[in-house]
Residue frames as a rotation matrix with the C-alpha (Angstrom) as fourth column:
MET 1
0.289 0.905 0.312 11.89
-0.937 0.201 0.286 -75.38
0.196 -0.375 0.906 -110.83
THR 2
0.703 0.031 -0.711 13.44
-0.133 0.987 -0.089 -78.81
0.699 0.157 0.698 -111.23
SER 3
-0.410 -0.899 -0.157 16.06
0.082 0.135 -0.987 -78.06
0.908 -0.418 0.019 -108.57
LEU 4
-0.036 0.483 0.875 13.44
-0.912 -0.373 0.169 -77.59
0.408 -0.792 0.454 -105.82
GLY 5
-0.619 -0.398 0.677 13.60
-0.731 0.607 -0.312 -80.32
-0.287 -0.687 -0.667 -103.18
LEU 6
0.017 0.711 0.703 10.39
-0.234 0.687 -0.688 -82.27
-0.972 -0.153 0.178 -103.84
VAL 7
0.840 0.266 -0.472 10.53
-0.494 0.016 -0.870 -81.90
-0.224 0.964 0.145 -107.62
ARG 8
-0.040 -0.947 -0.319 14.21
-0.952 0.133 -0.275 -82.88
0.303 0.292 -0.907 -107.65
TRP 9
-0.562 -0.124 0.818 13.43
-0.564 0.781 -0.269 -85.93
-0.605 -0.613 -0.509 -105.50
MET 10
0.436 0.817 0.377 10.53
-0.193 0.494 -0.848 -87.03
-0.879 0.297 0.373 -107.74
LEU 11
0.776 -0.188 -0.602 12.53
-0.623 -0.078 -0.778 -86.56
0.099 0.979 -0.178 -110.94
GLY 12
-0.236 -0.957 0.169 15.50
-0.972 0.232 -0.046 -88.37
0.005 -0.175 -0.985 -109.40
GLN 13
-0.113 0.292 0.950 13.40
-0.369 0.875 -0.313 -91.53
-0.922 -0.386 0.009 -109.21
LEU 14
0.824 0.566 -0.001 13.02
-0.156 0.225 -0.962 -91.62
-0.544 0.793 0.273 -113.02
ASP 15
0.027 -0.786 0.618 15.23
0.817 0.374 0.439 -92.81
-0.576 0.493 0.652 -115.84
ASP 16
-0.777 -0.489 -0.397 16.51
0.230 -0.807 0.544 -90.20
-0.586 0.331 0.739 -118.33
GLU 17
-0.800 0.510 0.316 13.64
0.334 -0.058 0.941 -90.58
0.498 0.858 -0.124 -120.82
HIS 18
0.153 0.925 -0.349 10.90
0.871 0.041 0.490 -90.34
0.467 -0.379 -0.799 -118.22
ARG 19
-0.136 -0.289 -0.948 12.69
0.746 -0.659 0.094 -87.48
-0.651 -0.694 0.306 -116.45
ALA 20
-0.971 -0.238 -0.034 12.76
0.145 -0.694 0.705 -85.50
-0.192 0.679 0.708 -119.70
ASN 21
-0.447 0.881 0.154 9.06
0.483 0.093 0.870 -86.23
0.753 0.463 -0.468 -120.30
ALA 22
0.231 0.525 -0.819 8.18
0.973 -0.109 0.204 -85.15
0.018 -0.844 -0.536 -116.76
ARG 23
-0.529 -0.482 -0.698 10.17
0.485 -0.847 0.218 -81.91
-0.697 -0.223 0.682 -117.12
ASP 24
-0.946 0.219 0.241 8.38
0.138 -0.402 0.905 -81.17
0.295 0.889 0.350 -120.41
ALA 25
-0.075 0.980 -0.186 4.98
0.710 0.184 0.680 -81.84
0.701 -0.081 -0.709 -118.81
LEU 26
0.057 0.022 -0.998 5.85
0.909 -0.414 0.043 -79.65
-0.412 -0.910 -0.043 -115.82
ARG 27
-0.854 -0.420 -0.307 6.99
0.243 -0.844 0.479 -76.82
-0.461 0.334 0.822 -118.08
HIS 28
-0.711 0.643 0.285 3.79
0.319 -0.067 0.945 -77.15
0.627 0.763 -0.157 -120.13
THR 29
0.208 0.855 -0.475 1.47
0.885 0.042 0.463 -76.92
0.416 -0.517 -0.748 -117.12
ILE 30
-0.206 -0.337 -0.919 3.43
0.702 -0.705 0.101 -73.97
-0.681 -0.625 0.382 -115.71
ASP 31
-0.984 -0.168 0.055 3.19
0.152 -0.642 0.751 -72.18
-0.090 0.748 0.658 -119.06
GLN 32
-0.398 0.911 0.113 -0.57
0.555 0.141 0.820 -72.87
0.731 0.389 -0.561 -119.17
HIS 33
0.485 0.603 -0.633 -1.03
0.855 -0.174 0.489 -71.20
0.185 -0.778 -0.600 -115.75
ALA 34
-0.573 -0.771 -0.278 1.37
0.799 -0.601 0.021 -68.28
-0.184 -0.210 0.960 -116.17
THR 35
0.665 0.715 0.217 -0.12
0.734 -0.679 -0.011 -64.81
0.140 0.166 -0.976 -115.73
ALA 36
0.252 -0.545 0.800 1.34
0.047 -0.818 -0.573 -61.32
0.967 0.182 -0.180 -115.48
GLY 37
0.473 0.016 0.881 1.13
-0.807 -0.393 0.440 -61.76
0.353 -0.920 -0.173 -111.70
GLY 38
-0.479 -0.681 0.553 2.90
-0.813 0.582 0.013 -65.12
-0.331 -0.444 -0.833 -111.58
VAL 39
-0.733 0.226 -0.642 1.96
-0.173 0.851 0.497 -68.76
0.658 0.475 -0.585 -111.99
ARG 40
-0.532 0.644 0.549 -1.53
-0.813 -0.209 -0.543 -69.34
-0.235 -0.735 0.636 -110.61
TYR 41
-0.795 0.345 -0.498 -3.41
0.120 0.896 0.429 -72.58
0.594 0.281 -0.754 -110.07
ASP 42
0.235 0.900 0.368 -6.92
-0.611 -0.158 0.776 -72.96
0.756 -0.407 0.512 -108.69
SER 43
-0.658 -0.451 -0.603 -6.69
0.177 0.686 -0.706 -74.37
0.732 -0.571 -0.371 -105.22
ALA 44
0.494 0.765 0.412 -8.53
-0.389 -0.229 0.892 -74.81
0.777 -0.602 0.185 -101.96
ALA 45
-0.662 -0.691 -0.290 -7.52
0.006 0.382 -0.924 -75.50
0.750 -0.613 -0.248 -98.40
TRP 46
0.578 0.725 -0.375 -9.15
0.409 0.141 0.902 -76.46
0.706 -0.674 -0.215 -95.15
ILE 47
-0.498 -0.655 0.569 -8.14
-0.312 -0.477 -0.822 -74.41
0.809 -0.587 0.033 -92.14
VAL 48
0.464 0.608 -0.644 -8.85
0.336 0.552 0.763 -76.26
0.819 -0.571 0.052 -88.93
THR 49
-0.453 -0.548 0.704 -8.36
-0.562 -0.437 -0.702 -74.95
0.692 -0.713 -0.110 -85.43
ALA 50
0.376 0.534 -0.757 -8.91
0.308 0.699 0.646 -76.89
0.874 -0.476 0.099 -82.24
ALA 51
-0.175 -0.392 0.903 -8.61
-0.794 -0.486 -0.366 -76.40
0.582 -0.781 -0.226 -78.54
ASN 52
-0.454 -0.028 -0.891 -8.14
0.375 0.901 -0.220 -78.92
0.808 -0.433 -0.398 -75.78
SER 53
0.231 0.623 0.748 -10.83
-0.576 -0.532 0.621 -78.28
0.784 -0.574 0.236 -73.15
PRO 54
-0.717 -0.468 0.517 -10.15
-0.685 0.338 -0.645 -79.38
0.128 -0.817 -0.563 -69.60
ALA 55
-0.585 0.491 -0.645 -11.85
0.255 0.867 0.428 -82.69
0.770 0.086 -0.633 -68.70
LYS 56
-0.070 0.661 0.748 -14.94
-0.781 -0.503 0.371 -82.43
0.621 -0.557 0.551 -66.50
């Protein structure tokens, strides 16, 4: 997980102590959301579609 682009970038901004704390916190939240079907978090998303109508 910590080698993924965004996570690696965020952890790379930290000193060694804070990086270790962040990895521990990430591991903890992943463990808290692990199920037999994978890691699942509650989430929501907006799906927006639009069309450009010709001007009148």
